[in-house]
TIKOLTOR-406979 format. One record per residue (C-alpha): y, x, z; residue in three letters. Coordinates in nm, 4 decimals, m for minus. Layout:
// residues N
      north       east         up   semi
          Y          X          Z    ALA
...
//
This chain:
// residues 332
      north       east         up   semi
     4.0405    13.9104     1.1223    MET
     3.8533    13.6734     0.8910    LYS
     3.8518    13.3010     0.9680    ALA
     3.8071    12.9557     0.8202    LEU
     4.1286    12.7528     0.8216    GLN
     4.2093    12.3848     0.7903    CYS
     4.5435    12.3653     0.6087    VAL
     4.5251    11.9970     0.5125    GLU
     4.3336    11.7050     0.6574    LEU
     4.0482    11.6487     0.4151    ALA
     3.6810    11.7261     0.3588    GLY
     3.5110    12.0671     0.3888    PRO
     3.5913    12.1471     0.0262    GLU
     3.9602    12.1889     0.1185    LYS
     3.9010    12.4483     0.3911    LEU
     4.0206    12.8021     0.3210    ILE
     3.8457    13.1259     0.4195    PHE
     4.0535    13.4405     0.4489    GLY
     4.2476    13.6820     0.6676    GLU
     4.4570    13.5706     0.9657    VAL
     4.6321    13.7660     1.2408    ASP
     4.4168    13.8996     1.5238    ASP
     4.4759    13.7043     1.8458    PRO
     4.5855    13.8721     2.1709    LYS
     4.5057    13.7376     2.5181    PRO
     4.7874    13.6299     2.7485    LYS
     4.7728    13.5854     3.1240    ALA
     4.4610    13.3928     3.2250    GLY
     4.2974    13.4373     2.8827    GLU
     4.0152    13.6460     2.7398    VAL
     3.9448    13.7802     2.3918    LEU
     3.5932    13.7144     2.2650    VAL
     3.4323    13.8990     1.9753    ASP
     3.2339    13.6104     1.8281    ILE
     2.8687    13.6713     1.7414    LYS
     2.7568    13.3156     1.6589    ALA
     2.9157    12.9723     1.6339    ALA
     2.7671    12.6274     1.5889    SER
     2.8749    12.3240     1.3910    VAL
     2.9107    11.9888     1.5667    ASN
     3.0047    11.6443     1.4440    PHE
     3.3530    11.6599     1.6026    PRO
     3.4230    11.9503     1.3638    ASP
     3.3508    11.7166     1.0717    VAL
     3.5916    11.4583     1.2120    LEU
     3.8651    11.7014     1.3157    MET
     3.9185    11.8528     0.9709    ILE
     3.9721    11.4980     0.8382    GLN
     4.2131    11.3972     1.1151    GLY
     3.9630    11.1454     1.2544    LEU
     3.8926    11.2972     1.5965    TYR
     4.0555    11.1757     1.9185    GLN
     4.2125    11.5181     1.9797    PHE
     4.3821    11.6995     1.6928    GLN
     4.5122    12.0582     1.7093    PRO
     4.8407    12.1354     1.5322    PRO
     4.8124    12.2358     1.1682    MET
     4.6968    12.4745     1.0391    PRO
     4.4012    12.5385     1.2678    PHE
     4.0655    12.7135     1.2758    ILE
     3.7773    12.4668     1.3194    PRO
     3.4772    12.5270     1.5437    GLY
     3.4301    12.3854     1.8918    ALA
     3.1805    12.6314     2.0396    GLU
     3.0612    12.9873     2.0008    CYS
     2.9031    13.2806     2.1802    SER
     2.9982    13.6455     2.1903    GLY
     3.1148    13.9417     2.3955    ILE
     3.4407    13.9674     2.5891    ILE
     3.6384    14.2610     2.4477    SER
     3.9689    14.2227     2.6321    GLU
     4.1025    14.0297     2.9311    ILE
     4.4529    13.9129     3.0118    GLY
     4.6452    13.9531     3.3346    GLU
     4.5079    13.7518     3.6253    GLY
     4.1551    13.7078     3.4874    VAL
     3.9113    13.7474     3.7772    THR
     3.5809    13.5830     3.6808    LEU
     3.5160    13.7713     3.3557    CYS
     3.4882    14.1369     3.2606    GLN
     3.4952    14.3281     2.9361    VAL
     3.1389    14.3404     2.8032    GLY
     3.0267    14.0050     2.9448    ASP
     2.8022    13.7989     2.7177    HIS
     2.9420    13.4458     2.7132    VAL
     2.9450    13.1119     2.5413    PHE
     3.2714    12.9285     2.4926    VAL
     3.3627    12.5608     2.4695    MET
     3.6969    12.6028     2.2961    ALA
     3.7510    12.2714     2.1153    GLY
     3.8547    12.4606     1.8018    ASN
     3.9058    12.8159     1.6805    GLY
     3.5427    12.9344     1.6762    CYS
     3.4848    12.9776     1.3021    PHE
     3.6420    13.3220     1.3104    ALA
     3.5641    13.6804     1.4056    GLU
     3.7667    13.6651     1.7276    LYS
     3.8869    13.3985     1.9689    LEU
     4.1369    13.3908     2.2528    VAL
     4.0587    13.1261     2.5120    VAL
     4.1377    13.0355     2.8721    GLU
     3.9056    13.1936     3.1258    GLU
     3.8025    12.8459     3.2473    ALA
     3.6404    12.7701     2.9093    ARG
     3.4105    13.0726     2.9245    VAL
     3.0603    13.0696     3.0734    ASN
     2.8386    13.3745     3.1187    LYS
     2.4970    13.3412     2.9579    ILE
     2.1636    13.4616     3.0974    PRO
     2.0380    13.7974     2.9737    LYS
     1.7317    13.6396     2.8123    GLU
     1.9439    13.4065     2.5951    MET
     2.0430    13.5361     2.2523    ASP
     2.3765    13.4546     2.0875    PHE
     2.2563    13.1889     1.8374    PRO
     2.0721    12.9994     2.1124    ALA
     2.3778    13.0186     2.3383    ALA
     2.6033    12.8906     2.0600    ALA
     2.3624    12.6042     1.9960    GLY
     2.3151    12.4944     2.3551    LEU
     2.6557    12.4151     2.5022    GLY
     2.7863    12.0950     2.3487    MET
     2.4631    11.9152     2.2606    VAL
     2.2645    11.9895     2.5763    TYR
     2.5736    11.9503     2.7931    GLY
     2.6359    11.6074     2.6402    THR
     2.2734    11.4965     2.6676    SER
     2.2201    11.6074     3.0266    LEU
     2.5398    11.4320     3.1342    TYR
     2.4381    11.1216     2.9389    ALA
     2.0861    11.0958     3.0766    LEU
     2.1534    11.2230     3.4288    LYS
     2.5002    11.1081     3.5319    GLN
     2.5508    10.8081     3.3008    ARG
     2.2061    10.6546     3.2482    ALA
     2.0457    10.7857     3.5678    GLN
     1.7183    10.7774     3.3772    ILE
     1.4043    10.7573     3.5900    GLN
     1.0527    10.8969     3.5382    PRO
     0.8354    10.6490     3.3505    GLY
     1.1244    10.4767     3.1726    GLU
     1.1328    10.4581     2.7930    THR
     1.4083    10.6455     2.6096    LEU
     1.4885    10.5640     2.2454    LEU
     1.6839    10.8355     2.0629    VAL
     1.8567    10.7441     1.7357    LEU
     1.9374    11.0295     1.4965    GLY
     1.6776    11.2192     1.6921    ALA
     1.6385    11.5183     1.4574    ALA
     2.0028    11.6258     1.4810    GLY
     2.1241    11.8809     1.7334    GLY
     2.2358    11.6284     1.9922    VAL
     1.9347    11.4040     1.9256    GLY
     1.6781    11.6812     1.9751    LEU
     1.8472    11.7869     2.2978    SER
     1.8090    11.4297     2.4243    ALA
     1.4417    11.4281     2.3228    VAL
     1.3729    11.7492     2.5142    GLU
     1.5721    11.6544     2.8229    LEU
     1.4228    11.3051     2.8281    GLY
     1.0757    11.4603     2.8483    LYS
     1.1866    11.7050     3.1179    VAL
     1.3152    11.4077     3.3206    MET
     0.9847    11.2248     3.2918    GLY
     1.0707    10.9589     3.0333    ALA
     0.8538    10.8325     2.7505    ARG
     1.0546    10.9327     2.4440    VAL
     1.0648    10.7450     2.1135    ILE
     1.2456    10.9303     1.8343    ALA
     1.3997    10.7616     1.5301    ALA
     1.4873    10.9832     1.2333    ALA
     1.5544    10.9455     0.8628    SER
     1.2534    11.1285     0.7114    SER
     0.8910    11.2153     0.7829    GLU
     0.9840    11.5821     0.7981    ASP
     1.2429    11.5092     1.0647    LYS
     0.9995    11.3006     1.2716    THR
     0.7628    11.5993     1.2730    LYS
     1.0448    11.8103     1.4180    THR
     1.0993    11.5489     1.6908    CYS
     0.7290    11.5417     1.7796    LEU
     0.7253    11.9223     1.7952    ALA
     1.0066    11.9031     2.0528    HIS
     0.8133    11.6649     2.2762    GLY
     0.8714    11.3107     2.1510    ALA
     0.5832    11.0766     2.2379    ASP
     0.6420    10.8591     1.9314    GLU
     0.8524    10.9072     1.6191    ALA
     0.9257    10.6798     1.3256    PHE
     1.1339    10.6790     1.0085    VAL
     1.4289    10.4494     0.9599    TYR
     1.6683    10.4306     0.6613    PRO
     1.9437    10.6903     0.6476    SER
     2.1999    10.4546     0.4911    ASN
     2.3645    10.1388     0.6232    ASN
     2.1022     9.8812     0.7104    LEU
     2.0722     9.5467     0.5376    GLU
     2.0098     9.2447     0.7615    ARG
     1.6334     9.2484     0.6991    ASN
     1.6217     9.6235     0.7747    GLN
     1.8068     9.5675     1.1016    GLN
     1.5424     9.3139     1.2029    LYS
     1.2688     9.5591     1.1049    GLU
     1.4276     9.8283     1.3237    LEU
     1.4421     9.5946     1.6239    SER
     1.0817     9.4861     1.5692    ASN
     0.9629     9.8466     1.5406    LYS
     1.1255     9.9391     1.8719    ILE
     0.9733     9.6341     2.0401    LYS
     0.6334     9.7181     1.8918    GLU
     0.6441    10.0748     2.0255    LEU
     0.7487     9.9532     2.3709    THR
     0.4832     9.6842     2.4019    GLY
     0.7452     9.4131     2.3599    GLY
     0.9433     9.5268     2.6636    LEU
     1.2177     9.7170     2.4815    GLY
     1.3712    10.0550     2.5615    ALA
     1.5146    10.1187     2.9080    ASN
     1.7665    10.3718     2.7762    VAL
     1.9019    10.3953     2.4204    ILE
     2.0775    10.7145     2.3151    TYR
     2.2987    10.6384     2.0140    ASP
     2.4941    10.9146     1.8385    PRO
     2.4774    10.7245     1.5079    VAL
     2.6650    10.3945     1.5427    GLY
     2.7293    10.1893     1.2297    GLY
     2.4682     9.9283     1.1419    SER
     2.2041    10.0952     1.3598    PHE
     2.3513    10.0111     1.7009    SER
     2.3126     9.6328     1.7108    GLU
     1.9424     9.6191     1.6149    PRO
     1.8713     9.8882     1.8735    ALA
     2.0612     9.6931     2.1375    LEU
     1.8605     9.3824     2.0477    ARG
     1.5470     9.5798     2.1390    ALA
     1.6726     9.6853     2.4812    MET
     1.4798     9.6176     2.8015    ALA
     1.6142     9.4081     3.0891    TRP
     1.8769     9.6057     3.2841    GLU
     1.8695     9.8819     3.0221    GLY
     2.1485    10.1297     2.9509    ARG
     2.2897    10.1722     2.6010    PHE
     2.4537    10.5154     2.5744    LEU
     2.7442    10.5363     2.3285    VAL
     2.7423    10.9008     2.2152    ILE
     2.9174    10.8936     1.8767    GLY
     2.9389    10.7479     1.5285    PHE
     2.7704    10.9816     1.2794    ALA
     2.7161    10.6871     1.0422    ALA
     3.0923    10.6685     1.0027    GLY
     3.1559    10.3147     1.1262    ASP
     3.2251    10.2042     1.4837    ILE
     2.9955     9.9062     1.5513    PRO
     3.1246     9.5754     1.6853    LYS
     2.8475     9.4796     1.9239    LEU
     2.8030     9.1126     2.0245    PRO
     2.8622     9.1166     2.3991    LEU
     2.6355     8.8180     2.4546    ASN
     2.3480     9.0669     2.4160    LEU
     2.4692     9.2543     2.7236    ALA
     2.4752     8.9262     2.9135    LEU
     2.1306     8.8096     2.7972    LEU
     1.9639     9.1425     2.8721    LYS
     2.1542     9.2219     3.1899    GLY
     2.2178     9.5620     3.0362    CYS
     2.4993     9.8139     3.0473    GLN
     2.6875     9.9586     2.7494    ILE
     2.7832    10.3026     2.8766    VAL
     3.0387    10.5355     2.7225    GLY
     2.9544    10.9071     2.7204    VAL
     3.2702    11.1185     2.6892    PHE
     3.1363    11.4515     2.8055    TRP
     3.4477    11.6500     2.7155    GLY
     3.6727    11.4410     2.9405    ALA
     3.4184    11.4511     3.2233    TRP
     3.3971    11.8313     3.2131    THR
     3.7746    11.8531     3.2570    ALA
     3.7738    11.6100     3.5512    MET
     3.4587    11.7396     3.7216    PHE
     3.4204    12.1099     3.6318    PRO
     3.2055    12.1871     3.9366    ASP
     2.9536    11.9165     3.8447    GLU
     2.9482    12.0424     3.4872    ASN
     2.8830    12.3950     3.6127    LYS
     2.5829    12.2660     3.8110    LYS
     2.4546    12.0954     3.4971    ASN
     2.4716    12.4215     3.3047    PHE
     2.2951    12.6107     3.5808    GLU
     2.0194    12.3518     3.5456    GLU
     2.0150    12.3962     3.1665    LEU
     1.9922    12.7754     3.1958    PHE
     1.6973    12.7379     3.4354    ASP
     1.5248    12.4994     3.1918    LEU
     1.5824    12.7433     2.9049    TYR
     1.4445    13.0354     3.1057    ALA
     1.1377    12.8251     3.1882    ALA
     1.0838    12.7429     2.8197    GLY
     1.1356    12.3699     2.8758    LYS
     1.4277    12.3413     2.6340    ILE
     1.4827    12.5370     2.3153    ASN
     1.7638    12.4699     2.0653    PRO
     1.6205    12.4054     1.7192    GLU
     1.8015    12.6366     1.4776    ILE
     1.6869    12.5439     1.1306    ALA
     2.0012    12.6140     0.9275    ASP
     2.2110    12.9309     0.9358    ARG
     2.5201    13.0252     0.7360    PHE
     2.7491    13.3269     0.7162    SER
     3.1079    13.2993     0.8359    LEU
     3.2206    13.3160     0.4730    LYS
     3.0077    13.0060     0.4014    ASP
     3.1121    12.8140     0.7124    SER
     3.2766    12.5361     0.5066    ALA
     2.9339    12.4779     0.3499    GLN
     2.7873    12.4626     0.7008    ALA
     3.0267    12.1802     0.7904    ILE
     2.9389    11.9984     0.4676    ALA
     2.5681    12.0424     0.5456    HIS
     2.6123    11.8597     0.8756    LEU
     2.8481    11.6006     0.7281    LYS
     2.5880    11.5095     0.4638    ASP
     2.3221    11.4649     0.7367    ARG
     2.0998    11.7376     0.5965    LYS
     2.0654    11.9234     0.9252    ALA
     1.7655    11.9409     1.1549    LYS
     1.8675    12.0649     1.4968    GLY
     2.1642    12.2979     1.5160    LYS
     2.3632    12.4469     1.2285    VAL
     2.4539    12.8032     1.3248    ILE
     2.7175    13.0342     1.1757    ILE
     2.6313    13.4022     1.2113    ASP
     2.9502    13.5992     1.2688    VAL
//
């Protein structure tokens, strides 16, 4: 089969596309013929050796995909050949075929196509867990989403609206703010895409305060990190919740903890992958909720950028360079 391989820890330019051996399912595993895969920020980190979990070298990148089960191993009981599924594999999805444990496979509704299924799992799973289980966001509260035009950001915008919040979206261009507004954001504004100077940090805080009538945001959803986190935290409401999603800016911020004291707020870690392993039944309920929302037309993954499997290294570079709006999909 054809696949993209990481043979050395480096940028996307060092990835190799070519032929590898076809995988075969063992006991408890299924073989999936991949139809679509999506690119996520952990893929960018993993190929550089910067992610918290690293597969042994060489490996095939790609955390999630969708496709059709073509073979099942001994002892598999929940899946059948021919099932349409999406898979949260961690890696291995930028290929024509994937062998994965049955527990990592979820059947998808008939009305959901393969690109949408590939683009829903990680970002909407993360955002629903963040807003529901971690922030316990309430109707009428204000949600600020940083990096709001990315895949995970747009999912937070949509789910925030579904949960009754007033959503403020921050993105790096006018074009991206229009995408956020089209997905339900109440307000959207442009902030710089590079590291913020001190005066720009103050401007960001002031803008958030202005849009919240001086009260600040009740919940801040931050997948960006770097120099953007502290000014956002400075514009947090009393007893707010600051959700630590990730660090797309590249730097892990060192937040002054006196701000948490002065605002009576919580800084809340969102490690969805670990939670799904510890609480699979709760995660399953979350996905049943997401499928219902999709069927009702209340959420819809934004797929603006599509690449072939042969060009999947370019797809990773596209996300790494922060050029993406919504999800980056690889058509297999």
